[in-house]
Every structure is written in C-alpha cells, then in structure tokens.
Backbone bond lengths (Angstrom), bond angles and torsions (degrees), N, CA, C in turn:
res aa  C-N    CA-C-N  psi(-1)  N-CA   C-N-CA  omega(-1)  CA-C   N-CA-C  phi
1 M - - - 1.451 - - 1.531 108.65 -
2 I 1.306 116.36 143.08 1.460 121.95 178.14 1.522 108.06 -74.17
3 T 1.337 116.48 125.60 1.458 118.11 -176.15 1.510 114.02 -121.30
4 D 1.313 118.83 -22.98 1.462 119.69 -178.27 1.524 110.96 -155.80
5 R 1.321 115.84 -179.22 1.470 121.46 -177.31 1.529 111.98 -60.96
6 E 1.303 117.04 -41.55 1.458 121.08 -179.75 1.526 111.42 -63.16
7 T 1.315 116.26 -43.13 1.455 120.98 178.35 1.525 110.61 -66.44
8 S 1.335 116.83 -38.04 1.465 121.02 177.03 1.517 110.68 -62.13
9 Q 1.318 117.04 -42.09 1.459 121.18 178.61 1.524 110.74 -64.11
10 K 1.312 116.55 -41.31 1.464 120.49 179.21 1.530 110.72 -64.84
11 L 1.323 116.62 -40.68 1.459 121.52 177.31 1.532 110.21 -59.79
12 Y 1.325 115.65 -45.72 1.464 121.68 179.43 1.527 110.74 -61.50
13 E 1.311 117.27 -48.34 1.466 121.16 -178.40 1.527 111.80 -65.73
14 T 1.310 116.80 -35.04 1.453 121.29 -177.61 1.524 112.40 -73.39
15 Y 1.321 117.10 -41.08 1.456 120.41 -169.31 1.522 116.14 -112.02
16 F 1.326 118.57 -3.55 1.463 119.13 -174.73 1.521 112.45 -54.89
17 M 1.318 118.15 -53.58 1.467 120.62 -176.13 1.530 112.23 -65.74
18 K 1.317 117.43 -36.03 1.465 120.18 178.56 1.528 110.55 -66.50
19 V 1.329 116.44 -44.27 1.465 120.01 179.57 1.529 109.68 -67.12
20 Y 1.320 116.44 -42.55 1.466 120.16 178.35 1.534 110.44 -59.33
21 S 1.327 117.59 -44.25 1.464 121.11 178.55 1.519 110.99 -61.99
22 F 1.317 116.16 -41.78 1.461 121.10 177.45 1.525 110.47 -60.32
23 V 1.324 117.35 -46.66 1.459 121.36 -178.77 1.528 110.71 -66.90
24 M 1.324 117.10 -35.30 1.472 119.80 177.36 1.524 110.67 -61.53
25 T 1.329 117.54 -34.66 1.465 119.61 178.63 1.524 110.51 -66.95
26 L 1.306 116.65 -31.87 1.456 120.01 178.79 1.522 111.31 -80.40
27 A 1.332 116.11 -46.67 1.465 120.97 -171.94 1.518 112.82 -85.71
28 G 1.319 117.74 -38.66 1.445 121.12 -177.57 1.514 113.61 67.52
29 E 1.295 116.43 14.19 1.466 121.98 -174.95 1.526 108.27 -140.98
30 K 1.330 117.03 122.03 1.456 122.77 -172.58 1.528 113.13 -57.20
31 D 1.331 117.45 -51.00 1.463 120.32 -176.59 1.529 112.19 -61.58
32 L 1.320 115.99 -44.47 1.460 120.06 179.34 1.528 110.36 -65.31
33 A 1.330 116.77 -41.23 1.467 120.47 179.43 1.529 111.03 -62.58
34 E 1.320 116.79 -42.28 1.472 120.14 178.28 1.525 111.03 -62.85
35 E 1.320 116.01 -43.66 1.465 120.56 -179.37 1.525 111.61 -62.62
36 I 1.324 115.76 -46.55 1.471 119.97 -179.32 1.524 110.65 -67.42
37 T 1.318 117.92 -38.10 1.465 121.06 178.73 1.526 110.55 -63.15
38 Q 1.320 116.69 -45.89 1.474 120.02 178.35 1.529 110.68 -61.27
39 E 1.330 116.04 -43.71 1.467 120.10 179.68 1.526 110.90 -64.71
40 T 1.327 116.54 -34.50 1.469 121.03 178.31 1.525 110.27 -60.55
41 F 1.324 116.56 -48.10 1.467 119.62 -178.82 1.534 111.25 -69.89
42 Y 1.309 116.83 -35.36 1.465 119.47 176.25 1.527 110.17 -60.56
43 R 1.330 115.46 -47.37 1.476 119.71 179.76 1.530 111.31 -64.15
44 A 1.322 116.13 -40.56 1.470 119.61 -179.60 1.518 110.96 -64.10
45 M 1.317 115.96 -40.04 1.462 119.63 -176.69 1.523 112.65 -78.17
46 T 1.317 117.55 -27.81 1.462 119.44 179.29 1.524 112.86 -90.16
47 A 1.323 116.42 -18.61 1.463 119.97 -179.43 1.513 110.39 -120.16
48 R 1.315 115.92 42.75 1.463 119.82 -173.87 1.516 113.01 -62.57
49 Q 1.330 118.78 -19.82 1.467 120.65 178.30 1.523 111.71 -67.44
50 S 1.345 117.11 -22.39 1.458 119.48 -177.50 1.528 112.36 -74.50
51 F 1.320 117.96 -14.89 1.458 120.31 177.70 1.516 108.20 -80.92
52 R 1.341 115.31 111.32 1.463 120.74 -175.73 1.514 112.92 -96.24
53 G 1.325 117.23 -6.76 1.456 120.08 -179.98 1.515 113.85 83.08
54 N 1.348 117.77 11.41 1.465 120.78 178.77 1.529 111.76 -72.26
55 S 1.303 117.30 -18.08 1.459 122.44 178.15 1.525 107.44 -138.32
56 D 1.338 116.04 174.63 1.456 116.21 177.14 1.530 109.50 -77.28
57 E 1.313 116.55 166.36 1.460 121.53 -174.08 1.524 112.11 -63.07
58 F 1.329 117.24 -38.25 1.454 120.57 -179.76 1.526 111.22 -62.36
59 T 1.314 116.83 -44.23 1.459 121.12 178.79 1.526 110.37 -62.87
60 W 1.317 116.86 -40.84 1.470 122.10 177.85 1.529 109.83 -61.54
61 L 1.321 116.80 -45.81 1.469 120.74 178.96 1.531 110.81 -63.53
62 C 1.318 117.83 -40.14 1.470 120.74 178.36 1.528 111.30 -64.58
63 A 1.311 116.52 -36.60 1.468 119.46 177.58 1.534 110.32 -64.78
64 I 1.321 117.06 -42.27 1.470 120.98 176.56 1.526 109.35 -61.58
65 A 1.326 116.83 -47.27 1.466 121.52 -178.83 1.526 111.20 -61.68
66 K 1.311 116.29 -42.86 1.468 120.49 179.66 1.524 110.60 -61.20
67 N 1.318 116.72 -44.24 1.465 120.07 178.79 1.523 111.55 -64.29
68 L 1.324 116.95 -41.04 1.466 120.46 177.31 1.527 110.61 -63.72
69 F 1.322 117.35 -41.43 1.458 120.80 178.31 1.524 110.60 -60.99
70 H 1.337 116.71 -47.32 1.465 120.08 -179.89 1.530 111.09 -63.40
71 D 1.320 117.11 -38.27 1.466 120.27 175.51 1.527 110.58 -59.93
72 E 1.324 116.13 -44.14 1.465 121.01 179.47 1.526 111.04 -63.87
73 M 1.317 116.86 -40.89 1.463 119.92 179.63 1.528 111.41 -66.30
74 R 1.319 116.93 -36.53 1.465 119.89 176.56 1.521 110.63 -65.36
75 R 1.345 116.52 -39.31 1.471 120.08 178.53 1.529 111.03 -65.06
76 N 1.303 116.70 -32.23 1.464 121.31 -177.74 1.524 111.79 -107.39
77 A 1.327 117.17 32.04 1.468 121.50 -174.82 1.525 112.49 -58.34
78 R 1.295 118.57 -29.12 1.465 121.00 -178.36 1.515 112.27 -75.55
79 R 1.300 115.77 -19.07 1.464 119.61 -178.91 1.528 109.13 -72.48
80 S 1.296 117.18 124.96 1.457 120.36 -175.61 1.525 113.26 -111.79
81 D 1.327 117.53 6.74 1.460 120.32 -177.68 1.513 111.50 -96.35
82 A 1.351 116.30 54.13 1.458 120.29 -179.36 1.517 110.66 -61.34
83 V 1.320 115.71 140.86 1.454 121.32 -178.77 1.525 108.91 -89.34
84 I 1.331 116.73 130.26 1.455 122.23 176.85 1.518 107.26 -107.83
85 P 1.332 117.67 126.57 1.463 119.99 179.90 1.526 111.82 -57.67
86 E 1.345 116.37 155.71 1.462 122.45 -176.73 1.522 113.42 -72.72
87 E 1.332 118.06 -37.99 1.457 120.86 -175.32 1.515 110.31 -126.87
88 I 1.323 116.43 156.51 1.456 121.77 179.41 1.528 108.85 -124.76
89 P 1.337 117.24 98.96 1.457 118.36 178.48 1.525 110.34 -75.38
90 D 1.310 116.99 131.17 1.459 120.59 179.14 1.516 108.06 -148.16
91 S 1.309 115.75 142.08 1.449 119.54 -177.12 1.517 112.49 -87.78
92 S 1.327 118.48 -12.24 1.454 119.69 179.89 1.525 109.57 -72.24
93 T 1.302 116.74 142.07 1.453 121.48 -173.49 1.519 112.12 -61.01
94 G 1.326 118.78 -52.01 1.457 121.42 -176.36 1.520 112.90 -59.86
95 L 1.305 117.28 -52.54 1.462 119.98 -179.18 1.514 111.90 -71.33
96 G 1.322 117.61 -35.13 1.459 120.65 179.95 1.515 112.15 -62.42
97 E 1.328 116.62 -42.80 1.459 120.39 178.25 1.522 111.39 -65.75
98 R 1.323 116.35 -39.55 1.456 119.93 -179.48 1.522 111.96 -68.66
99 A 1.324 117.09 -32.54 1.460 120.14 -179.01 1.526 111.13 -64.99
100 A 1.323 116.93 -23.79 1.463 120.25 178.81 1.525 110.93 -65.03
101 D 1.294 117.04 -31.81 1.463 121.60 177.60 1.528 108.01 -83.48
102 K 1.336 117.12 123.80 1.472 121.64 -175.37 1.519 112.80 -58.05
103 D 1.340 117.65 -41.00 1.469 119.96 -179.86 1.520 111.04 -64.27
104 D 1.329 115.82 -46.31 1.461 119.20 177.72 1.518 110.85 -64.98
105 S 1.315 116.80 -38.13 1.459 120.52 178.07 1.525 110.66 -59.11
106 F 1.307 115.92 -45.27 1.460 120.08 178.83 1.524 110.68 -63.34
107 R 1.336 116.87 -42.19 1.469 120.25 177.82 1.525 111.21 -62.20
108 I 1.313 117.15 -40.20 1.471 120.73 178.21 1.527 109.64 -61.78
109 H 1.317 116.87 -42.45 1.470 119.95 179.18 1.523 111.86 -66.27
110 L 1.308 117.52 -37.88 1.467 119.83 176.46 1.526 110.38 -63.11
111 I 1.318 115.79 -43.24 1.463 120.27 177.99 1.522 109.96 -63.87
112 L 1.328 116.35 -46.52 1.464 120.46 179.74 1.525 110.78 -60.40
113 H 1.314 116.78 -40.39 1.462 121.41 179.84 1.531 111.37 -61.35
114 S 1.336 116.46 -35.04 1.468 120.22 -177.73 1.531 112.55 -92.53
115 L 1.315 117.85 -3.75 1.463 122.32 -178.31 1.519 110.14 -66.38
116 E 1.307 116.01 139.12 1.467 120.39 -178.46 1.531 110.88 -76.15
117 E 1.335 114.33 158.05 1.465 120.78 177.22 1.522 108.58 -78.83
118 P 1.293 120.63 151.62 1.452 129.12 2.66 1.526 112.93 -87.54
119 Y 1.346 116.64 0.58 1.466 119.90 -175.79 1.526 112.08 -57.30
120 K 1.312 115.44 -44.88 1.471 120.34 -178.27 1.526 111.08 -58.56
121 E 1.324 116.37 -51.47 1.466 119.72 -175.87 1.526 112.19 -68.69
122 V 1.319 117.10 -40.17 1.473 119.86 178.99 1.523 109.89 -62.80
123 F 1.335 116.96 -43.38 1.464 120.62 178.53 1.525 110.47 -61.26
124 Q 1.326 117.38 -44.41 1.458 121.44 -179.88 1.530 111.38 -64.83
125 L 1.322 117.14 -43.26 1.461 119.86 179.94 1.523 111.22 -62.58
126 R 1.314 116.18 -38.52 1.465 120.09 -178.90 1.534 111.55 -73.67
127 C 1.331 116.64 -47.95 1.474 120.25 -174.43 1.521 112.80 -80.78
128 F 1.311 116.90 -47.29 1.457 120.31 -174.96 1.527 111.98 -90.28
129 G 1.314 116.41 -41.41 1.457 120.50 -179.46 1.509 113.48 -82.48
130 E 1.330 116.42 -13.51 1.455 123.26 179.72 1.529 112.31 53.08
131 L 1.327 115.42 39.31 1.458 120.27 178.61 1.524 109.72 -87.30
132 S 1.321 115.57 152.55 1.461 120.34 176.48 1.528 108.57 -75.32
133 F 1.326 115.94 162.08 1.461 119.78 177.90 1.536 110.24 -63.06
134 R 1.308 116.55 -33.66 1.471 120.17 177.81 1.524 110.06 -62.72
135 Q 1.324 116.62 -45.09 1.462 120.45 -179.82 1.529 111.03 -65.38
136 I 1.318 117.01 -41.21 1.457 120.79 179.11 1.526 109.69 -63.17
137 G 1.317 116.62 -45.14 1.461 120.26 177.49 1.519 112.03 -58.44
138 T 1.326 116.21 -41.99 1.466 121.02 179.26 1.521 111.03 -63.21
139 I 1.323 117.53 -43.09 1.467 120.90 179.90 1.526 110.73 -59.19
140 F 1.327 116.89 -38.79 1.457 121.23 -178.67 1.535 112.80 -87.61
141 G 1.323 116.27 -5.54 1.455 119.12 -176.94 1.524 111.73 73.01
142 K 1.332 116.08 28.90 1.465 122.54 -177.83 1.527 108.84 -123.63
143 T 1.323 115.19 -175.47 1.466 120.09 -179.19 1.525 111.71 -87.93
144 E 1.313 114.84 164.56 1.462 121.08 175.10 1.525 110.48 -60.59
145 N 1.326 116.24 -40.22 1.458 120.99 179.44 1.532 111.10 -63.20
146 W 1.329 117.40 -39.25 1.462 121.22 176.90 1.526 109.71 -59.33
147 A 1.329 117.08 -43.25 1.462 121.28 -179.67 1.537 110.21 -63.78
148 R 1.328 116.76 -41.83 1.470 120.12 178.90 1.537 111.15 -61.83
149 V 1.316 116.19 -47.76 1.462 121.00 -178.37 1.529 110.54 -64.35
150 T 1.316 117.13 -43.25 1.465 121.21 -179.42 1.524 110.77 -64.03
151 Y 1.328 117.13 -42.44 1.465 121.15 177.36 1.536 110.48 -62.27
152 H 1.320 116.23 -45.67 1.464 120.37 179.70 1.533 110.50 -60.95
153 R 1.310 117.50 -42.77 1.469 121.02 178.91 1.534 110.71 -65.12
154 A 1.326 116.90 -38.06 1.471 120.37 177.46 1.522 109.85 -61.96
155 R 1.326 116.87 -45.14 1.473 120.70 178.12 1.520 111.10 -59.98
156 L 1.332 116.48 -42.30 1.463 120.14 179.08 1.527 111.24 -63.99
157 K 1.325 116.51 -41.55 1.467 120.35 178.87 1.525 110.89 -62.77
158 I 1.311 116.97 -43.34 1.468 120.73 178.52 1.522 109.49 -63.77
159 Q 1.325 117.06 -45.17 1.467 121.75 179.86 1.523 110.69 -60.73
160 E 1.353 117.68 -45.46 1.458 121.44 179.99 1.526 111.29 -61.18
161 R 1.317 116.19 -42.82 1.461 119.62 -178.71 1.534 111.18 -70.58
162 M 1.324 116.97 -32.20 1.465 119.93 175.35 1.534 110.39 -67.17
163 D 1.322 116.36 -41.53 1.461 121.17 -178.41 1.526 112.06 -70.24
164 S 1.332 117.51 -28.03 1.467 120.53 -177.27 1.534 112.38 -82.49
165 K 1.335 117.95 -9.96 1.472 120.04 -178.11 1.489 111.54 -99.28
C-alpha cells in the first residue's frame, strides 16, 4: 500500500514504463497515452486509500488506467479517427507468421479493430500489454481461466475472419 511520498515515488519509478506501455496498447497514440499514464499515477497517489491489496500494484494501476482510457473514449465518442497500431505481435504460429506480411498485418488490425468486447481488449492486453492471464482476469474482475478462454476465442475469431477473406 502507498503510505508516503517516498513510497509514491518508488511506485512511479517502478511501474511508469509498464503502465505507459499498457496504455499505449489501448490508446495507440503517444500523447494520449502519456496523459492517461500521468493521470493514472496522480489518481493512485491521491487516492491511495482505495488500494486494498487484493491485487498487486501493477494490476491496480492498470485498472485505473483502463477506466481513465474508457472515460476518455466516452468523452470523444464522436471522434471516428481511431488509430490502429502498425504491427500485431502474437506468439501463435499462424497469426505470427501472417503479421510478418504487411498486408496481412493490416488485415489483422482491421479485424481486431472491429472485434467485439471483451475479446478485443483481452487480446490487446495479452499481445500488446504482455499481461499474464491472471492480471487480465483481475482487471476484468474475472478468473484467470476466463481470461485464457476469452483470449483463445479472440484468436479463433481473428483466424476465422482472416480465413474467410
């Protein structure tokens, strides 16, 4: 639990880049990711009583960041120029090989962009945020097994849509 200024500084130094990377996977835009990351740490440091220790600090920070990102997206709901990342890193053989080809990579991103929730976010958290299934489950308030199944279903949906085009 955050207890003083020194601990807050240590939390910031320890998790800043990880939280920023996580937010970049959601936002896909450097300026927005920086803004949300800064706001995440501000909220964490000013509302330190809300951290109950039910999860690790990184997961707690990611939950704050995710909520801030969704709040920002709701505020900008009319904006339709969503940024899609250039590449899609994936450890699965089929999708990983296809991502090497720029055309297939772009198609994968288009499919991912249109993928319904929670599949889209779980896939992004796993591939881009490099979070464990346990951490993803915690962010959603679900089990590790739920995160595994949801990720697997997202991969299948992407694969099916790639094969049908």
